A tleap script that builds the chain and sets N, CA, C and O, in Angstrom:
source leaprc.protein.ff14SB
mol = sequence {
  NMET SER SER HIE THR PRO ASP TRP ALA VAL
  TRP ARG SER LEU ILE ARG PRO GLY ASP VAL
  LEU LEU ALA LEU ALA LEU LEU ALA LEU LEU
  PRO ALA LEU PHE ALA TRP CYS TRP SER GLY
  ASP SER ALA THR ARG VAL ARG ILE TYR GLN
  ASP GLY ARG LEU PHE ALA GLU LEU ASP LEU
  GLN ALA ALA ARG VAL LEU ALA VAL PRO GLY
  PRO LEU GLY THR THR SER VAL GLU VAL ALA
  ALA GLY ARG VAL ARG ILE ALA SER ASP PRO
  SER PRO ARG GLN TYR CYS VAL HIE ALA GLY
  TRP LEU SER ARG ALA GLY GLN SER ALA ILE
  CYS LEU PRO ASN ARG THR SER ILE GLU LEU
  ILE GLY LYS ASP GLY PRO ALA TYR ASP SER
  LEU SER CTYR
}
set mol.1.N position { 76.306 161.707 74.327 }
set mol.1.CA position { 76.947 160.477 74.697 }
set mol.1.C position { 78.024 160.137 73.675 }
set mol.1.O position { 77.830 160.268 72.467 }
set mol.2.N position { 79.139 159.704 74.185 }
set mol.2.CA position { 80.219 159.295 73.289 }
set mol.2.C position { 80.420 157.794 73.413 }
set mol.2.O position { 80.260 157.202 74.481 }
set mol.3.N position { 80.769 157.216 72.303 }
set mol.3.CA position { 81.011 155.775 72.364 }
set mol.3.C position { 82.468 155.564 72.759 }
set mol.3.O position { 83.394 156.001 72.076 }
set mol.4.N position { 82.633 154.896 73.856 }
set mol.4.CA position { 83.979 154.654 74.388 }
set mol.4.C position { 84.222 153.150 74.434 }
set mol.4.O position { 83.453 152.413 75.050 }
set mol.5.N position { 85.286 152.698 73.786 }
set mol.5.CA position { 85.627 151.283 73.776 }
set mol.5.C position { 86.455 150.979 75.015 }
set mol.5.O position { 87.416 151.696 75.294 }
set mol.6.N position { 86.110 149.935 75.770 }
set mol.6.CA position { 86.901 149.583 76.961 }
set mol.6.C position { 88.338 149.226 76.585 }
set mol.6.O position { 88.597 148.765 75.474 }
set mol.7.N position { 89.274 149.442 77.520 }
set mol.7.CA position { 90.698 149.191 77.270 }
set mol.7.C position { 90.968 147.734 76.897 }
set mol.7.O position { 91.794 147.464 76.025 }
set mol.8.N position { 90.282 146.796 77.545 }
set mol.8.CA position { 90.526 145.382 77.247 }
set mol.8.C position { 90.128 145.037 75.816 }
set mol.8.O position { 90.721 144.151 75.200 }
set mol.9.N position { 89.142 145.724 75.294 }
set mol.9.CA position { 88.723 145.466 73.919 }
set mol.9.C position { 89.788 145.959 72.936 }
set mol.9.O position { 89.988 145.348 71.886 }
set mol.10.N position { 90.468 147.049 73.264 }
set mol.10.CA position { 91.545 147.559 72.418 }
set mol.10.C position { 92.702 146.561 72.405 }
set mol.10.O position { 93.233 146.241 71.341 }
set mol.11.N position { 93.086 146.078 73.559 }
set mol.11.CA position { 94.183 145.102 73.638 }
set mol.11.C position { 93.813 143.803 72.933 }
set mol.11.O position { 94.642 143.199 72.252 }
set mol.12.N position { 92.580 143.384 73.099 }
set mol.12.CA position { 92.127 142.148 72.459 }
set mol.12.C position { 92.180 142.253 70.935 }
set mol.12.O position { 92.450 141.266 70.250 }
set mol.13.N position { 91.927 143.426 70.418 }
set mol.13.CA position { 91.966 143.600 68.967 }
set mol.13.C position { 93.395 143.555 68.420 }
set mol.13.O position { 93.592 143.317 67.228 }
set mol.14.N position { 94.391 143.781 69.279 }
set mol.14.CA position { 95.795 143.753 68.850 }
set mol.14.C position { 96.391 142.347 68.856 }
set mol.14.O position { 97.440 142.130 68.250 }
set mol.15.N position { 95.760 141.403 69.514 }
set mol.15.CA position { 96.286 140.039 69.617 }
set mol.15.C position { 95.930 139.253 68.362 }
set mol.15.O position { 94.774 139.205 67.941 }
set mol.16.N position { 96.944 138.644 67.781 }
set mol.16.CA position { 96.790 137.848 66.574 }
set mol.16.C position { 96.941 136.363 66.927 }
set mol.16.O position { 97.454 136.044 68.000 }
set mol.17.N position { 96.510 135.459 66.060 }
set mol.17.CA position { 96.648 134.016 66.339 }
set mol.17.C position { 98.095 133.588 66.611 }
set mol.17.O position { 98.327 132.707 67.439 }
set mol.18.N position { 99.059 134.190 65.934 }
set mol.18.CA position { 100.475 133.869 66.168 }
set mol.18.C position { 100.917 134.241 67.572 }
set mol.18.O position { 101.745 133.550 68.166 }
set mol.19.N position { 100.370 135.332 68.112 }
set mol.19.CA position { 100.694 135.739 69.479 }
set mol.19.C position { 100.224 134.697 70.483 }
set mol.19.O position { 100.921 134.402 71.454 }
set mol.20.N position { 99.058 134.148 70.249 }
set mol.20.CA position { 98.512 133.121 71.141 }
set mol.20.C position { 99.363 131.858 71.067 }
set mol.20.O position { 99.660 131.246 72.093 }
set mol.21.N position { 99.759 131.462 69.844 }
set mol.21.CA position { 100.600 130.281 69.684 }
set mol.21.C position { 101.959 130.458 70.365 }
set mol.21.O position { 102.466 129.532 70.997 }
set mol.22.N position { 102.539 131.635 70.235 }
set mol.22.CA position { 103.816 131.913 70.872 }
set mol.22.C position { 103.692 131.842 72.394 }
set mol.22.O position { 104.547 131.258 73.059 }
set mol.23.N position { 102.646 132.426 72.941 }
set mol.23.CA position { 102.432 132.384 74.392 }
set mol.23.C position { 102.249 130.952 74.883 }
set mol.23.O position { 102.782 130.588 75.931 }
set mol.24.N position { 101.503 130.133 74.141 }
set mol.24.CA position { 101.313 128.735 74.527 }
set mol.24.C position { 102.618 127.948 74.442 }
set mol.24.O position { 102.889 127.104 75.296 }
set mol.25.N position { 103.426 128.218 73.420 }
set mol.25.CA position { 104.716 127.536 73.279 }
set mol.25.C position { 105.644 127.904 74.437 }
set mol.25.O position { 106.337 127.038 74.972 }
set mol.26.N position { 105.663 129.173 74.824 }
set mol.26.CA position { 106.497 129.595 75.949 }
set mol.26.C position { 106.023 128.971 77.258 }
set mol.26.O position { 106.846 128.571 78.081 }
set mol.27.N position { 104.733 128.884 77.458 }
set mol.27.CA position { 104.200 128.234 78.662 }
set mol.27.C position { 104.548 126.745 78.687 }
set mol.27.O position { 104.803 126.186 79.754 }
set mol.28.N position { 104.558 126.105 77.522 }
set mol.28.CA position { 104.909 124.686 77.457 }
set mol.28.C position { 106.393 124.465 77.766 }
set mol.28.O position { 106.753 123.434 78.335 }
set mol.29.N position { 107.265 125.423 77.399 }
set mol.29.CA position { 108.699 125.306 77.652 }
set mol.29.C position { 109.094 125.717 79.065 }
set mol.29.O position { 110.206 125.415 79.499 }
set mol.30.N position { 108.232 126.381 79.774 }
set mol.30.CA position { 108.555 126.886 81.108 }
set mol.30.C position { 108.979 125.793 82.084 }
set mol.30.O position { 109.984 125.989 82.767 }
set mol.31.N position { 108.294 124.661 82.201 }
set mol.31.CA position { 108.766 123.618 83.131 }
set mol.31.C position { 110.164 123.093 82.796 }
set mol.31.O position { 110.961 122.842 83.700 }
set mol.32.N position { 110.466 122.925 81.517 }
set mol.32.CA position { 111.792 122.449 81.127 }
set mol.32.C position { 112.861 123.485 81.470 }
set mol.32.O position { 113.941 123.126 81.940 }
set mol.33.N position { 112.578 124.736 81.245 }
set mol.33.CA position { 113.511 125.806 81.589 }
set mol.33.C position { 113.721 125.874 83.091 }
set mol.33.O position { 114.845 126.056 83.558 }
set mol.34.N position { 112.656 125.731 83.837 }
set mol.34.CA position { 112.720 125.739 85.300 }
set mol.34.C position { 113.614 124.602 85.792 }
set mol.34.O position { 114.476 124.819 86.644 }
set mol.35.N position { 113.420 123.404 85.268 }
set mol.35.CA position { 114.216 122.244 85.673 }
set mol.35.C position { 115.683 122.418 85.286 }
set mol.35.O position { 116.575 122.057 86.055 }
set mol.36.N position { 115.936 122.966 84.104 }
set mol.36.CA position { 117.306 123.154 83.642 }
set mol.36.C position { 118.053 124.175 84.501 }
set mol.36.O position { 119.219 123.967 84.833 }
set mol.37.N position { 117.401 125.260 84.856 }
set mol.37.CA position { 118.056 126.321 85.612 }
set mol.37.C position { 118.306 125.942 87.076 }
set mol.37.O position { 119.308 126.359 87.657 }
set mol.38.N position { 117.424 125.171 87.662 }
set mol.38.CA position { 117.527 124.893 89.084 }
set mol.38.C position { 117.976 123.478 89.418 }
set mol.38.O position { 117.962 123.093 90.587 }
set mol.39.N position { 118.364 122.714 88.442 }
set mol.39.CA position { 118.886 121.388 88.752 }
set mol.39.C position { 120.396 121.507 88.869 }
set mol.39.O position { 121.096 121.692 87.873 }
set mol.40.N position { 120.882 121.401 90.079 }
set mol.40.CA position { 122.310 121.507 90.304 }
set mol.40.C position { 123.005 120.194 90.013 }
set mol.40.O position { 122.364 119.156 89.855 }
set mol.41.N position { 124.292 120.252 89.945 }
set mol.41.CA position { 125.122 119.084 89.727 }
set mol.41.C position { 125.041 118.175 90.949 }
set mol.41.O position { 125.096 118.658 92.080 }
set mol.42.N position { 124.914 116.888 90.739 }
set mol.42.CA position { 124.907 115.948 91.858 }
set mol.42.C position { 126.289 115.922 92.494 }
set mol.42.O position { 127.306 115.962 91.800 }
set mol.43.N position { 126.314 115.855 93.793 }
set mol.43.CA position { 127.581 115.820 94.511 }
set mol.43.C position { 128.145 114.406 94.510 }
set mol.43.O position { 127.395 113.431 94.481 }
set mol.44.N position { 129.462 114.299 94.543 }
set mol.44.CA position { 130.129 113.001 94.602 }
set mol.44.C position { 130.917 112.830 95.900 }
set mol.44.O position { 131.163 111.706 96.337 }
set mol.45.N position { 131.311 113.948 96.514 }
set mol.45.CA position { 132.124 113.901 97.735 }
set mol.45.C position { 131.652 114.967 98.710 }
set mol.45.O position { 131.000 115.938 98.324 }
set mol.46.N position { 131.988 114.773 99.969 }
set mol.46.CA position { 131.702 115.767 100.997 }
set mol.46.C position { 133.008 116.094 101.711 }
set mol.46.O position { 133.793 115.205 102.041 }
set mol.47.N position { 133.222 117.361 101.938 }
set mol.47.CA position { 134.370 117.823 102.731 }
set mol.47.C position { 133.845 118.269 104.084 }
set mol.47.O position { 132.880 119.028 104.176 }
set mol.48.N position { 134.488 117.791 105.113 }
set mol.48.CA position { 134.106 118.122 106.481 }
set mol.48.C position { 135.230 118.958 107.072 }
set mol.48.O position { 136.395 118.560 107.076 }
set mol.49.N position { 134.849 120.126 107.569 }
set mol.49.CA position { 135.822 121.043 108.152 }
set mol.49.C position { 135.572 121.186 109.644 }
set mol.49.O position { 134.428 121.206 110.098 }
set mol.50.N position { 136.667 121.286 110.404 }
set mol.50.CA position { 136.589 121.565 111.827 }
set mol.50.C position { 137.540 122.719 112.101 }
set mol.50.O position { 138.743 122.625 111.859 }
set mol.51.N position { 136.982 123.804 112.608 }
set mol.51.CA position { 137.748 125.017 112.932 }
set mol.51.C position { 138.511 125.545 111.712 }
set mol.51.O position { 139.649 125.996 111.834 }
set mol.52.N position { 137.878 125.485 110.538 }
set mol.52.CA position { 138.467 126.026 109.323 }
set mol.52.C position { 139.456 125.122 108.625 }
set mol.52.O position { 139.952 125.466 107.552 }
set mol.53.N position { 139.757 123.963 109.213 }
set mol.53.CA position { 140.710 123.027 108.616 }
set mol.53.C position { 139.974 121.798 108.107 }
set mol.53.O position { 138.987 121.359 108.697 }
set mol.54.N position { 140.464 121.253 107.010 }
set mol.54.CA position { 139.859 120.054 106.453 }
set mol.54.C position { 140.048 118.897 107.434 }
set mol.54.O position { 141.175 118.529 107.764 }
set mol.55.N position { 138.942 118.336 107.891 }
set mol.55.CA position { 138.963 117.217 108.836 }
set mol.55.C position { 138.904 115.891 108.087 }
set mol.55.O position { 139.619 114.948 108.425 }
set mol.56.N position { 138.037 115.822 107.055 }
set mol.56.CA position { 137.894 114.589 106.265 }
set mol.56.C position { 137.240 114.917 104.935 }
set mol.56.O position { 136.504 115.897 104.818 }
set mol.57.N position { 137.511 114.099 103.945 }
set mol.57.CA position { 136.811 114.164 102.663 }
set mol.57.C position { 136.335 112.754 102.363 }
set mol.57.O position { 137.136 111.821 102.300 }
set mol.58.N position { 135.013 112.596 102.176 }
set mol.58.CA position { 134.414 111.279 102.036 }
set mol.58.C position { 133.661 111.145 100.727 }
set mol.58.O position { 133.135 112.122 100.194 }
set mol.59.N position { 133.617 109.919 100.214 }
set mol.59.CA position { 132.806 109.585 99.053 }
set mol.59.C position { 131.358 109.459 99.514 }
set mol.59.O position { 131.091 108.832 100.540 }
set mol.60.N position { 130.427 110.041 98.776 }
set mol.60.CA position { 129.019 110.003 99.179 }
set mol.60.C position { 128.359 108.644 98.957 }
set mol.60.O position { 127.247 108.419 99.434 }
set mol.61.N position { 129.009 107.751 98.255 }
set mol.61.CA position { 128.423 106.430 98.013 }
set mol.61.C position { 128.722 105.440 99.138 }
set mol.61.O position { 128.079 104.395 99.227 }
set mol.62.N position { 129.678 105.755 99.984 }
set mol.62.CA position { 130.043 104.874 101.099 }
set mol.62.C position { 129.299 105.317 102.361 }
set mol.62.O position { 129.588 106.377 102.915 }
set mol.63.N position { 128.361 104.519 102.803 }
set mol.63.CA position { 127.569 104.860 103.985 }
set mol.63.C position { 128.429 104.767 105.242 }
set mol.63.O position { 129.140 103.786 105.456 }
set mol.64.N position { 128.350 105.803 106.063 }
set mol.64.CA position { 129.080 105.822 107.331 }
set mol.64.C position { 128.639 106.996 108.185 }
set mol.64.O position { 127.995 107.925 107.698 }
set mol.65.N position { 128.987 106.946 109.449 }
set mol.65.CA position { 128.748 108.038 110.388 }
set mol.65.C position { 130.110 108.426 110.940 }
set mol.65.O position { 130.879 107.576 111.388 }
set mol.66.N position { 130.398 109.729 110.901 }
set mol.66.CA position { 131.697 110.227 111.348 }
set mol.66.C position { 131.482 111.169 112.527 }
set mol.66.O position { 130.634 112.060 112.467 }
set mol.67.N position { 132.244 110.975 113.597 }
set mol.67.CA position { 132.199 111.851 114.774 }
set mol.67.C position { 133.289 112.909 114.630 }
set mol.67.O position { 134.470 112.587 114.500 }
set mol.68.N position { 132.877 114.174 114.654 }
set mol.68.CA position { 133.815 115.289 114.498 }
set mol.68.C position { 133.875 116.047 115.821 }
set mol.68.O position { 132.886 116.669 116.208 }
set mol.69.N position { 135.011 116.014 116.531 }
set mol.69.CA position { 135.111 116.719 117.812 }
set mol.69.C position { 135.231 118.229 117.600 }
set mol.69.O position { 135.917 118.692 116.689 }
set mol.70.N position { 134.551 118.981 118.461 }
set mol.70.CA position { 134.604 120.436 118.398 }
set mol.70.C position { 134.677 121.017 119.797 }
set mol.70.O position { 134.675 120.267 120.773 }
set mol.71.N position { 134.740 122.336 119.917 }
set mol.71.CA position { 134.864 122.958 121.234 }
set mol.71.C position { 133.660 122.721 122.157 }
set mol.71.O position { 133.818 122.752 123.378 }
set mol.72.N position { 132.466 122.487 121.607 }
set mol.72.CA position { 131.285 122.247 122.434 }
set mol.72.C position { 130.997 120.766 122.653 }
set mol.72.O position { 130.226 120.402 123.541 }
set mol.73.N position { 131.619 119.918 121.843 }
set mol.73.CA position { 131.345 118.490 121.909 }
set mol.73.C position { 131.493 117.867 120.532 }
set mol.73.O position { 132.210 118.388 119.677 }
set mol.74.N position { 130.811 116.753 120.323 }
set mol.74.CA position { 130.952 115.994 119.084 }
set mol.74.C position { 129.792 116.250 118.127 }
set mol.74.O position { 128.624 116.188 118.513 }
set mol.75.N position { 130.132 116.537 116.878 }
set mol.75.CA position { 129.150 116.666 115.804 }
set mol.75.C position { 129.152 115.363 115.030 }
set mol.75.O position { 130.212 114.855 114.665 }
set mol.76.N position { 127.972 114.821 114.779 }
set mol.76.CA position { 127.841 113.564 114.054 }
set mol.76.C position { 127.415 113.848 112.612 }
set mol.76.O position { 126.363 114.440 112.373 }
set mol.77.N position { 128.244 113.419 111.652 }
set mol.77.CA position { 127.977 113.601 110.224 }
set mol.77.C position { 127.642 112.232 109.638 }
set mol.77.O position { 128.421 111.287 109.765 }
set mol.78.N position { 126.481 112.132 108.998 }
set mol.78.CA position { 126.021 110.862 108.436 }
set mol.78.C position { 126.011 110.932 106.910 }
set mol.78.O position { 125.472 111.868 106.319 }
set mol.79.N position { 126.618 109.922 106.288 }
set mol.79.CA position { 126.643 109.791 104.829 }
set mol.79.C position { 125.875 108.531 104.459 }
set mol.79.O position { 126.137 107.461 105.008 }
set mol.80.N position { 124.927 108.649 103.531 }
set mol.80.CA position { 124.142 107.488 103.104 }
set mol.80.C position { 123.508 107.754 101.748 }
set mol.80.O position { 122.924 108.814 101.526 }
set mol.81.N position { 123.623 106.802 100.852 }
set mol.81.CA position { 122.923 106.811 99.557 }
set mol.81.C position { 123.136 108.089 98.747 }
set mol.81.O position { 122.183 108.639 98.196 }
set mol.82.N position { 124.366 108.559 98.674 }
set mol.82.CA position { 124.662 109.720 97.847 }
set mol.82.C position { 124.272 111.055 98.445 }
set mol.82.O position { 124.183 112.050 97.727 }
set mol.83.N position { 124.042 111.094 99.728 }
set mol.83.CA position { 123.682 112.354 100.403 }
set mol.83.C position { 124.310 112.374 101.786 }
set mol.83.O position { 124.791 111.355 102.281 }
set mol.84.N position { 124.298 113.546 102.399 }
set mol.84.CA position { 124.944 113.720 103.705 }
set mol.84.C position { 124.103 114.669 104.556 }
set mol.84.O position { 123.371 115.512 104.037 }
set mol.85.N position { 124.224 114.512 105.870 }
set mol.85.CA position { 123.558 115.427 106.793 }
set mol.85.C position { 124.348 115.490 108.086 }
set mol.85.O position { 125.150 114.607 108.391 }
set mol.86.N position { 124.107 116.547 108.832 }
set mol.86.CA position { 124.613 116.608 110.194 }
set mol.86.C position { 123.506 116.036 111.058 }
set mol.86.O position { 122.463 116.662 111.247 }
set mol.87.N position { 123.740 114.847 111.578 }
set mol.87.CA position { 122.713 114.123 112.320 }
set mol.87.C position { 122.521 114.688 113.714 }
set mol.87.O position { 121.396 114.737 114.212 }
set mol.88.N position { 123.604 115.115 114.352 }
set mol.88.CA position { 123.489 115.713 115.689 }
set mol.88.C position { 124.645 116.666 115.908 }
set mol.88.O position { 125.720 116.520 115.326 }
set mol.89.N position { 124.398 117.643 116.761 }
set mol.89.CA position { 125.393 118.673 117.040 }
set mol.89.C position { 125.082 119.275 118.408 }
set mol.89.O position { 123.909 119.432 118.750 }
set mol.90.N position { 126.093 119.614 119.194 }
set mol.90.CA position { 125.834 120.186 120.515 }
set mol.90.C position { 125.472 121.674 120.508 }
set mol.90.O position { 125.261 122.257 121.571 }
set mol.91.N position { 125.398 122.291 119.343 }
set mol.91.CA position { 125.058 123.716 119.255 }
set mol.91.C position { 123.649 123.954 119.775 }
set mol.91.O position { 122.788 123.086 119.626 }
set mol.92.N position { 123.392 125.108 120.383 }
set mol.92.CA position { 122.080 125.342 121.015 }
set mol.92.C position { 120.899 125.438 120.041 }
set mol.92.O position { 119.809 124.980 120.383 }
set mol.93.N position { 121.063 126.002 118.866 }
set mol.93.CA position { 119.904 126.225 117.990 }
set mol.93.C position { 119.717 125.161 116.915 }
set mol.93.O position { 118.654 125.102 116.297 }
set mol.94.N position { 120.702 124.333 116.678 }
set mol.94.CA position { 120.588 123.191 115.773 }
set mol.94.C position { 120.290 123.562 114.313 }
set mol.94.O position { 119.659 122.782 113.599 }
set mol.95.N position { 120.734 124.736 113.864 }
set mol.95.CA position { 120.471 125.144 112.482 }
set mol.95.C position { 121.061 124.163 111.474 }
set mol.95.O position { 120.426 123.843 110.470 }
set mol.96.N position { 122.267 123.691 111.739 }
set mol.96.CA position { 122.907 122.768 110.789 }
set mol.96.C position { 122.187 121.424 110.753 }
set mol.96.O position { 122.150 120.781 109.704 }
set mol.97.N position { 121.625 120.992 111.852 }
set mol.97.CA position { 120.858 119.745 111.886 }
set mol.97.C position { 119.562 119.919 111.104 }
set mol.97.O position { 119.144 119.012 110.384 }
set mol.98.N position { 118.922 121.082 111.242 }
set mol.98.CA position { 117.667 121.357 110.540 }
set mol.98.C position { 117.858 121.505 109.031 }
set mol.98.O position { 116.876 121.461 108.290 }
set mol.99.N position { 119.087 121.678 108.558 }
set mol.99.CA position { 119.332 121.751 107.119 }
set mol.99.C position { 118.965 120.436 106.439 }
set mol.99.O position { 118.653 120.429 105.248 }
set mol.100.N position { 118.994 119.331 107.169 }
set mol.100.CA position { 118.579 118.036 106.637 }
set mol.100.C position { 119.580 117.442 105.672 }
set mol.100.O position { 120.763 117.784 105.686 }
set mol.101.N position { 119.086 116.546 104.832 }
set mol.101.CA position { 119.930 115.841 103.872 }
set mol.101.C position { 120.327 116.771 102.728 }
set mol.101.O position { 119.488 117.487 102.181 }
set mol.102.N position { 121.600 116.755 102.376 }
set mol.102.CA position { 122.138 117.545 101.271 }
set mol.102.C position { 122.657 116.589 100.204 }
set mol.102.O position { 123.274 115.573 100.525 }
set mol.103.N position { 122.408 116.913 98.926 }
set mol.103.CA position { 122.848 116.008 97.863 }
set mol.103.C position { 123.371 116.725 96.617 }
set mol.103.O position { 123.863 116.065 95.702 }
set mol.104.N position { 123.281 118.037 96.556 }
set mol.104.CA position { 123.698 118.782 95.363 }
set mol.104.C position { 125.042 119.462 95.603 }
set mol.104.O position { 125.313 119.951 96.700 }
set mol.105.N position { 125.864 119.489 94.586 }
set mol.105.CA position { 127.162 120.153 94.673 }
set mol.105.C position { 126.966 121.625 95.012 }
set mol.105.O position { 126.091 122.292 94.460 }
set mol.106.N position { 127.781 122.114 95.918 }
set mol.106.CA position { 127.698 123.504 96.338 }
set mol.106.C position { 126.880 123.716 97.596 }
set mol.106.O position { 126.975 124.778 98.211 }
set mol.107.N position { 126.078 122.738 98.001 }
set mol.107.CA position { 125.310 122.878 99.235 }
set mol.107.C position { 126.252 122.746 100.432 }
set mol.107.O position { 127.292 122.092 100.353 }
set mol.108.N position { 125.868 123.378 101.537 }
set mol.108.CA position { 126.683 123.293 102.744 }
set mol.108.C position { 125.803 123.443 103.978 }
set mol.108.O position { 124.683 123.950 103.911 }
set mol.109.N position { 126.335 122.995 105.090 }
set mol.109.CA position { 125.706 123.185 106.396 }
set mol.109.C position { 126.825 123.591 107.351 }
set mol.109.O position { 127.903 122.997 107.359 }
set mol.110.N position { 126.546 124.611 108.149 }
set mol.110.CA position { 127.577 125.172 109.022 }
set mol.110.C position { 127.049 125.220 110.447 }
set mol.110.O position { 125.981 125.774 110.708 }
set mol.111.N position { 127.802 124.636 111.358 }
set mol.111.CA position { 127.493 124.684 112.787 }
set mol.111.C position { 128.472 125.676 113.417 }
set mol.111.O position { 129.566 125.294 113.831 }
set mol.112.N position { 128.085 126.919 113.487 }
set mol.112.CA position { 129.004 127.960 113.952 }
set mol.112.C position { 129.489 127.774 115.378 }
set mol.112.O position { 130.696 127.853 115.607 }
set mol.113.N position { 128.613 127.529 116.356 }
set mol.113.CA position { 129.129 127.424 117.723 }
set mol.113.C position { 130.156 126.305 117.903 }
set mol.113.O position { 131.081 126.437 118.705 }
set mol.114.N position { 129.999 125.210 117.166 }
set mol.114.CA position { 130.938 124.093 117.293 }
set mol.114.C position { 132.026 124.123 116.223 }
set mol.114.O position { 132.869 123.228 116.166 }
set mol.115.N position { 132.008 125.151 115.375 }
set mol.115.CA position { 133.027 125.378 114.341 }
set mol.115.C position { 133.198 124.188 113.396 }
set mol.115.O position { 134.313 123.822 113.024 }
set mol.116.N position { 132.077 123.602 113.023 }
set mol.116.CA position { 132.078 122.461 112.121 }
set mol.116.C position { 131.255 122.806 110.890 }
set mol.116.O position { 130.220 123.461 111.005 }
set mol.117.N position { 131.696 122.378 109.721 }
set mol.117.CA position { 130.928 122.615 108.504 }
set mol.117.C position { 131.148 121.469 107.521 }
set mol.117.O position { 132.158 120.767 107.561 }
set mol.118.N position { 130.169 121.311 106.643 }
set mol.118.CA position { 130.289 120.343 105.556 }
set mol.118.C position { 129.973 121.068 104.256 }
set mol.118.O position { 129.145 121.978 104.229 }
set mol.119.N position { 130.631 120.664 103.187 }
set mol.119.CA position { 130.339 121.201 101.856 }
set mol.119.C position { 130.386 120.065 100.857 }
set mol.119.O position { 131.241 119.183 100.947 }
set mol.120.N position { 129.478 120.084 99.913 }
set mol.120.CA position { 129.400 119.028 98.913 }
set mol.120.C position { 130.127 119.448 97.647 }
set mol.120.O position { 130.027 120.589 97.197 }
set mol.121.N position { 130.864 118.493 97.084 }
set mol.121.CA position { 131.685 118.737 95.915 }
set mol.121.C position { 131.163 117.872 94.772 }
set mol.121.O position { 130.890 116.687 94.960 }
set mol.122.N position { 131.026 118.466 93.588 }
set mol.122.CA position { 130.603 117.723 92.404 }
set mol.122.C position { 131.798 117.225 91.622 }
set mol.122.O position { 132.940 117.365 92.060 }
set mol.123.N position { 131.534 116.648 90.471 }
set mol.123.CA position { 132.620 116.116 89.647 }
set mol.123.C position { 133.513 117.211 89.086 }
set mol.123.O position { 134.654 116.947 88.707 }
set mol.124.N position { 133.000 118.455 89.028 }
set mol.124.CA position { 133.789 119.571 88.511 }
set mol.124.C position { 134.516 120.333 89.607 }
set mol.124.O position { 135.098 121.385 89.339 }
set mol.125.N position { 134.496 119.830 90.831 }
set mol.125.CA position { 135.163 120.500 91.938 }
set mol.125.C position { 134.211 121.414 92.677 }
set mol.125.O position { 133.008 121.403 92.417 }
set mol.126.N position { 134.742 122.209 93.599 }
set mol.126.CA position { 133.878 123.079 94.401 }
set mol.126.C position { 133.270 124.202 93.572 }
set mol.126.O position { 133.853 124.648 92.584 }
set mol.127.N position { 132.085 124.654 93.990 }
set mol.127.CA position { 131.395 125.723 93.277 }
set mol.127.C position { 131.958 127.097 93.640 }
set mol.127.O position { 131.649 128.085 92.974 }
set mol.128.N position { 132.773 127.169 94.681 }
set mol.128.CA position { 133.336 128.434 95.123 }
set mol.128.C position { 134.738 128.181 95.655 }
set mol.128.O position { 135.129 127.032 95.861 }
set mol.129.N position { 135.496 129.250 95.877 }
set mol.129.CA position { 136.886 129.113 96.277 }
set mol.129.C position { 137.085 128.687 97.723 }
set mol.129.O position { 137.962 127.877 98.020 }
set mol.130.N position { 136.268 129.235 98.627 }
set mol.130.CA position { 136.466 128.920 100.031 }
set mol.130.C position { 135.149 128.985 100.787 }
set mol.130.O position { 134.166 129.557 100.316 }
set mol.131.N position { 135.153 128.395 101.950 }
set mol.131.CA position { 134.016 128.392 102.850 }
set mol.131.C position { 134.517 128.884 104.190 }
set mol.131.O position { 135.406 128.272 104.782 }
set mol.132.N position { 133.964 129.976 104.675 }
set mol.132.CA position { 134.440 130.512 105.942 }
set mol.132.C position { 133.271 130.997 106.769 }
set mol.132.O position { 132.182 131.234 106.247 }
set mol.133.N position { 133.497 131.140 108.029 }
set mol.133.CA position { 132.465 131.642 108.942 }
set mol.133.C position { 133.083 132.537 109.981 }
set mol.133.O position { 132.378 133.060 110.844 }
savepdb mol mol.pdb
quit
């Protein structure tokens, strides 16, 4: 019979108290890192496009509903409390309506069949050069 030490016992013998402290410190910083990496810039304005052309640019602090005419009918864009959504659209699948409320710079919703789109702009301008479909 040979004495064989299990693999976990070998690894356990290599761990020092400093290693445990470092791992705990990294776990404690993980939520802050997560929030920093995924918190986008708040949007200040929304650009509404119809058929690739700028239809309107609105301030997100002014509540209003805008009717945007398209080839299938009217798309309703609602702005309220610093956020925007496509409230209704004549497109068959309603993907842009299901996107819901948008509030972060760089977010967008596109209604392809009706050729209508919205994009949110932050204080530093658009996050990309163009929006096309």
